[in-house]
ZAMAR-783175 format. One record per atom (N, C-alpha, C): x, y, z. Coordinates in steps of 0.2 Angstrom, whole numbers, plus 5000, padded with zeros to 4 digits. Last residue first. Layout:
// residues N
XYZ...
***
This chain:
// residues 497
529952035419530451985421530852015427528152055420528852085419529352025422526552055413527052025416527752065415524752085416525352095413525952065416522952045415523652045418524252055413521752175411522052105412522652105415521452305412521352275406521652205405521652335426520952345423520852315416522852205431522552275430521852275427524052115440523352115438523152195437525652065436525252115439524552115436526851945439526251955436525852015440528551925437528051955441527451965437529651795436529251825432528651855437530551705442530751775441530351815437530051585445530451585439530751655437529251615455529851575457530351575451528251675448528651715453529251675454527651565442527951615438528451655442527151505453527651465449528051515444526251595457526751575462527351545458525251595446525651655448526251645452524851465447525251495441525651555442524251455459524851415458525251435452523251545458523751565463524351525461522451485449522651545447523251565452522151365456522551355449522851425448521451415466522051375468522451375462520351485461520851525464521451485465519251475450519751425452520351455455518351555445518451555452518851495455518251565432517951505434517951505442519151675431518451685429518051625431520351615434520051665439519251675437520451525424520451495430520151545435520651625413520051575413519951545420521851685418521251725417520651675417522751575416522551595423521951635423522651565402522451505406522251525413523251685399522551675397522251615401524551665404524051715407523351705405524951575395524951555402524451605405524851645383524451585383524351565391525751745385525051765384524651705385526951665386526751705392525951725391527051625373526951575378526751615384527351755367526751715365526551665370528551795373527951835374527251795372529351695368529251695376528551735377529351715354529151655357528951655364529951845355529251835352528951775354531151835360530651865364529951855361532251725363531851735357531151765360533651805372533151755371532651775365534451915376534651845376534151795375533752035375534252025370534551955370532852025385532552015379533152005374533652025397533151975396532951965389534252155395534652095394534252025393533952285386533552235390533952175389535252415388534852365384534452315389535952575386535652525390535352475385536552685380536852615378536552565383536352815380536552785386536752715385535852825366536452865369536752835375534952705365535352725360535952765363534152685376534452625373534952655368533852815381534052755386534352705382533752895369534152915375534352855379532952835359533552875358533952885364531952755366532352725361533052765360531352855374531652795377532152765372530952955364531352975370531752915373530052875357530652905354531152925359529052845366529452785363530152815360528552975368528852935373529352875371528052995355528653035358528953005363527052905354527652905349528252945352526252945364526552885364527152875360525853075359526253065365526553005366525253035347525853075347526253075353524152975352524652935349525252975348523853035369523753035362524252985358523352975385523952995380523752985373522653015400522552995393523153025389522852955417523052995412522952975405522452845424522452915427522552965423522552715420521952755419521952825422523852655422523352645428522652685426524452695411524252625411523752615417524652835414524252815408523952745409525552815424524952845426524452835420526652755417526252715423525552745424526952865409526752805406526352765411527452955418526852975414526552915411528452885424527852905428527252925424529352885413529052825416528452835420529753015412529352985407528952925409530453025424529853075423529353045418531452945421531052925426530352965426532053025411531752955409531252935415532553125419531953145414531653075412533553055426532953085430532353105425534353025415534052975419533452995423534853155413534453125408534053065411535553175425534953215423534553185418536553085423536053075429535453115428537253135412536853075411536453065417537753265405537553255412537053195412538753315396538553245396538253225403538853455396539453405398539253335400537553485392537853515398538353465400536953405383537353465380537753495386536153315390536753295387537253345385535253415395535653375399536253355396534653445383534953505387535453465392534053325379534653355375534953405379533053315389533653265388534253295384532353425385532653415392533153365392531853395373532353445373532653445380530953285376531553275372532053325373530053335385530453285387531053285383529053425382529753455382530253405385527853355380528053405375528753425375527153265387527753245384528153295380525853305390526353295396527053275393524853425382525253365381525853355386523553475392524153495389524553435388522053385387522553405392523153425388521053325380521153395379521653425384521253175370521353215377521353285375520953015364520953085363520953125370522152885366521552915367521552985365523052735362522952805361522252825362523452615373523052625368522952705368524952525378524552585379524152595372525952435377525252405378524752465378527152495376526952455371526252435371527252545389527152595384526852555378527652435396526952455397526752505392528952435392528552375390527852395391529352545399529452545392528952485389529152515412528752575409528752565402530152415414529452395415528952455411531252485412531152435407530352415408531252575423531252605417531052545411531352475433530752515433530652545426532652425431532052375430531352415429533352535435533352515428532752465426533052525449532952585445532852565437533552405453532852415453532652475449534952425450534652365447533852385447535252535459535252545452534952485448535052475471534552525469534652545462536152385471535452355471534952415469537152475471537052435465536352405465536952535484536952575478536852535471537152415492536552455492536452495486538452385489537952335487537252375487539552505483539152485489538652435486540852625478540552555478540152535484540652785474540852745479540552675479541252895462540752845463540952795468541553065459541753005462541152955463541153155444541053145451541353075453541153165430541753195434541653195441540053095426540753065425541253095428538753085438539053125432539853095432537952925440538352985443538653015437537252835433536852875438537252935441538152765426537852825422537452865427538552665435539052715433538652775430537252595435537552615441538052675440537152555422536652605425536952635431538252455422538252515417537752575420537852365431538452405432538452465428536652325425536652355432537252395433537152265414536752325413536652365420537852155419538252205416537852275415537152115435537152105428537552165425537852045450537552105447537652105439537451925463537751945456537452005454537651985480537251955475537651965468538452055489537852015491537451975486540152045490539552055485539052015488541152015498541052085497540452095493541551905511541251915505540951985504543051905520542351915520542151925513544451905522544151845520543351845520545152015525544851985530544451925529545952035513546152055520545852025525545351995502545951965504546151975511543651975501544152025503544751985505542951885487543151875494543651935496541551885477542251915478542451915486540251855467540751825472541451855472539451875456539151885463539651855468539651865443539551805446539351815453539852005440539351965436539151895439540952035448540252065449539752025446541851945443541651935449540951975451542052015430541751945430541551925437542652135434541952135432541652065432543452125450543452115443542652115441543852235462543352185461543352175453545352295471544852295465544452235465546352315480545652325482545152315477547652335476547452265478546752265481548252435471548052445478547852375481548452405458549052425462548952425470547152395453547552335454548152345459545952495462546452485457546852425459544952625468544952555466545452545461545352745480545352725473545352655472544352755495544952735492544952715485543052755500543352815499544052815496542552625500542752655506543152715506543152625484542952575489543152605496542852715469543152705476542752655480543152765453542752725457543152705464543552935449543752865451543152835454543053035434543353025441543352955442543653065417543153035422543553025429544153205408544353155413543753125417544653285393544153255397544353205402545253415385545453365389544853345393545253485368544853465374545153405378546253485358545953555361545553545367547953415358547253415357546953485360549353425360549053375356548353375354550053595357549753545361549453485357551553625347550853645349550553585353552753595343552653665344551953675346553153465341552753495336552653565337553953425352554153395345553753425340553553495363554253495361554353465354552153465363552353535362553153535360552253325365551953345359552153425358552853315378553153285372552853315366551853395386552553415385552953385379550753305385550753375382551453405381551253195391550953195384550953265381551353235404551953215400551853215392550053245408550553305408551153295404549653115406549453165401549853235402550453055417550453025410550253085405550653075430551153105425550953095418549153165429549853165431550153095433547953115424548153185423548953195424547652985427548152995422548353065421546552985436547252965439547752975433545453015428545753065432546453055435545552925413545352925420545752985423545253005397545552955401545352965408545453085381545053065387545453015391545453225370545853165373545553155380544753285355544653265362545153215364545453335342544953365346544853345353547153355338546553325337546053355342548553445330548153425335547553385333548853295322549053335327548953415326548053135318548353205316548553235323547553015321547053075322547353135319548552925320547852905318547352965318549752985324549752935318549052935316549453045336549653085330549553045324549152935344548652985343548853025337550452865344549852835341549252885340551252965351551452935344550852905341550652985363550753035359550953015352550552855368549952885367550052945362551952815370551552775365550852815363552552895379552752905372552252875368552352855392551952915390552052925382553152745394552452735394552052795391554552725383554252755389553452745388555052585373554752655374554552665381556552485376555752485375555552565376558052415369557652435374556852435373559652435364559052385364558652405370559952615361560052545364559552495362559852715352560152725358560352665362559152685340559852715339560252725346558552515344558452585343559152625342557752355345558352395343558152475342556752315359556852325352557452365351556052195371556552245369556552255361555552105383555252145378555752205377556352045393556152005387555952055382557752085403557152105401556952075394558952045408558451995409557752015406559852155405559952085402559352045402558752295403559152255407559252195404558552415390558352355393558852325397558352585391558852535389558552475393556952675387557252645392557752585389556352835382556552765379557052735385555852925389555552925383555752855380555552955406555852915401555552915395555653125414555353055413555653025406556153225427556253205420555953135419556153245441555553245437555553235430557553245445557053185447556453185443558653285432558153305437557753255438559553205425559753265427559353295432559653025428559253085426559553155429560352925433560352935426560053005424560052915446560652955445560752965437559052825447558852895447559452935445559252695449559352715443559252795442557852685461558452645458558652675451557352845466557252775463557852745461556652955478557252925474557052855472555153055474555553005478556152975474554753225473554953165469555353115473554753335481554253275483554453215479555553435476555553425483555153355485555153435463555853425464555953405472553853475464554053405461554753395463553953605467553753555472553853485470554553655456554953665462554653615467553453645447554053605446554453605452551753615452552353665452552953625452550253555445550853545449551353605448549153555438549153615443549753605447548953475427548853445434548853505439549153565416548553515416548353495423550353635419549653675418549053625419551453565420551053575426550453605425552453665409552353605413552053605419552553795404551953755403551853695407553653875401553253885407552553855407554553865390553853875389553453895395555853865395555753885388555053905387555853805407556153865407555953905400555253685404554853725408555153795408556253615396555553635393555153685397557253605406557353655400556653665397556553515415556753585417556853635411556353405408555753445410555953515412556853315396557153375400556653415402556653145395556353215393556653265398557953025391557453065396557253125393558452875386558252935384557752965388559752755389559052775390559052855387561152745388560752705383559952725384561652835397561752765398561252725394560652955391560952935397561052865398560153085381560353015381560753005387558853205382559553185382559653115383557753335376557853265378558653255378557553445368557153435375557253365378558053475356558453495362558053485368557453425344557253495347557653515353558053305344558253355339558053425341557353245354558053255354558253305350556053245348556153275354556853295355556353155337556053225336556253275342556653035343557153075339556953145338555353005349555953025353556553055349554652985337554453035341555053055346555352875332555352935328555152995332554952785342555652795341555752865337553652775339553852805345554552815345553552715326553252785327553552815334554152595329554452635324554252705325553152535338553852555340554152605336551852495337552052555335552652585338551452375343551452375336551652445333551552395356552052355353552052355346550252465358550952505359551552465355548952445347549352415352550052455352547452535343548152515341548452495348545952525337546252505344546952485343544752625330545452595329545652585336543452645334543652645327544252615326543052535348543252605345543352595337541452455351542152455349542352515346540352505364540452495357541252495355539752415377540252465375540452455368539052325384538752355378539152415376539552245393539352305396539052355390539952135385539452125390539152195392541052195378540452175375539852165379541952215389541652275386541052255382542252075391541852115397541552175394542852045379542252005381541852045386543952135380543452145375542852105376544652075391544452145391543852155386544951955385544551955391544252025392545851995376545251955374544751955379546852045384546552095379545852055377547351935391546951985394546552035390547951865380547451835384546951885387548851955375548351935370547751905375549751975386549352035383548752005379550251845388549851875393549451935390550851835376550351785377549951815383551851925376551351935372550751885373552651865386552351925388551751945383552451685388552751745384552351805386552451625405552151635399552551685395552451605419552951565415552651565408551851685428551451625425551851585420552851775431552551735437552151675434553251825419553751785423553351745428552051885415552251835411552751785415551951985425551451935425551651875421553152055421553152025427552551975428552752105408553252055409553352025415551752195412551552135408552052075409552452285419551852255422551652185419554152285420553652295416553052255419554952335436554752285431554152305427555952485439555452425441555352385435555752655433556152595435555652545438554852755431555352745426555852685428553152715436553752745437554252735431551952655440551952715435552552755435552152545447552052605451552052675446553052465434552752465441552652535444552852525417553252495423552852505429552352505402552052525408552352495414552952435391553252505393552952535400551652365382552352365384552452435387550352365380550552305380551352305381548952465380549552465382549852395384547852505367548052445372548752455373546852655364547452605364547452545368545652705354545752685361546252635361544952825344545552785345545552775352543652865334543752855341544352805341543052975323543552925323543852925330541453015318541953015324542452955322540553135311540853075309541453065314539053195319539753195318540053125315537753185323537853195316538653195314537353165336537353235333537553245326537653035337536953055336536853125334539053045338538753015332538053035331539053105351539353135345539153115339538452995358538153055357538453105352539452885357538752885354538452945353540552955363540552925356539852925353540052965376540253025372540253005365539852835379539252885379539452945375541152795379540652755375540052805374541652865389541852885383541452845377541052795400540952865400541152885392541352655398540652675398540652755397542752665400542552635394541852655393542952725413543152765407542852735401542252615420542052685420542252725414542952495419542252505416542052575416544052505427544152505420543452515416543452495440543852555438543952555430543052365440542552415439542852485437544252275429543852285435543352345434544852145419544552215419544152215426546252045423545552055421545352125423547952095418547452065422546752075420548652165409549052115413548652085418548552285398548252215399548652165402548052435402548652395402548452325403546652505392546952475398547652445397546752675384546452615386546852575391546452845383546852795385546552735387545652905368545552885375546052835377545453025356545852975358545752965366544453075342544453065350544953015351543953195330544453145332544553135340542553225321542853225327543353175328541753325308542153275310542453285317541053445305540753375304541153315306542553535302541753535303541553465301543853515312543653505306542853495306543953535326544453565321544253565314542353565334542853525331543353565327541853645348541953665341542553615338540953665362541353615358541253635351541253785374540753765368541253715364541753725390541853765384541453735378541953745407541553715402541653755396543553735415542953765414542553735408544953715415544553705421543853745421545753705405545553765406545153775413546053565406546553605405546353685407544753495406545253495412545753545412543353565400544053555398544453555404541753505398542253525403542953515401540853555384541253505387541653535392539253585377539753605382540153555384538453595362538753555366539253585370536953645355537653675357537953635363536153575341536253565348536953605350534853635331535553625332535753625339533353545327533653605331534453585332
***
């Protein structure tokens, strides 16, 4: 059955039927990290969100080219046009080369993404490797009359673009007159004709390490230019989907639209997708705010609040707990960090894994009942087709788990077709599309462990048969201490990690 996918388009502020520009093919560009520090929970959300989009589009049969960039130059402090380059500042503080900093944190970002089971993109371009393309873009905008040179820097002429097109602010909903009233004064602001103009190319100060020659000055590209240039290079212009965090809507993505329209006459993409923020106490999590918890700290279970010195994590949280926690909320809703919510996610995913393992032990029976699994598959598809509603998919998986547990307890009979359908739903949606995995199984020789566990449970069953309760209890307690739960049932004992 052909699936009709609806995507919420930030630009139109409504769900739209997805129709790729080229039949059977999808081009998707997602803004990746600026690599000057370790990845935190806020970085995990867009990575996981668009990983699921990538997986589902591939599942539907599309050939997807997924481009996720690495920002390693040009992203100045406070997302402004003045101040120090974030990577250069880190390099100065640590007495390293800027590219040394970028390489180190890019490697750590990839390691964290692997742990979260985030698939690598098709292409991962770095801004510093595409200076030529960015210079060409700036020249195109100058030639079109929508930029000007000032003291060796090049700025986009927002007011002229707005006068000609009336399009600036459509994505973010901002009004140019309000921007004029609210844009704060910055050092060097006198270079601009209008405070809302943004840098396409910045002349490097004498102490600025990261610089390249250009027709205008030795300098570096503006932050917004990199995505416009790299998106067009690898996906063409326009392409299908542009994604990123909601905090990038303005000024980054608004400026991308203006750059592309000024240089080509059309928008960069058809669908704009934005995931919402991770918050702590209602405040956005981010490096600039100093309230972030790195992914490694989550995995280790240790993070001290710099303000009050209190431990913020009650325990370590595995990568799959983090992934499940994020997928339990719709990507367009906010998610507030809390130990209770993470612990609930941990327990919820464990229940689904236990049900899946129980499914493997079920024996098919003949039943004249209405098949309880008949619509589960389509319900999961309907949820994914409704703007990637992962929480609804998860709720259907819990329904499937209840069916399995009822059958395991002898309260329901399942045919082989039912068992096969349940296994397909779990394999396809939980493990395939949602990208969850059994961390205990993926990190060990499961066949050997399963064989050893059955030997141990057989010894315990013999002890119970001989009424040797001390030995039976000692085996159960020792396993519990090792993190293994033994459950006695009508068909014998089973175990879960």
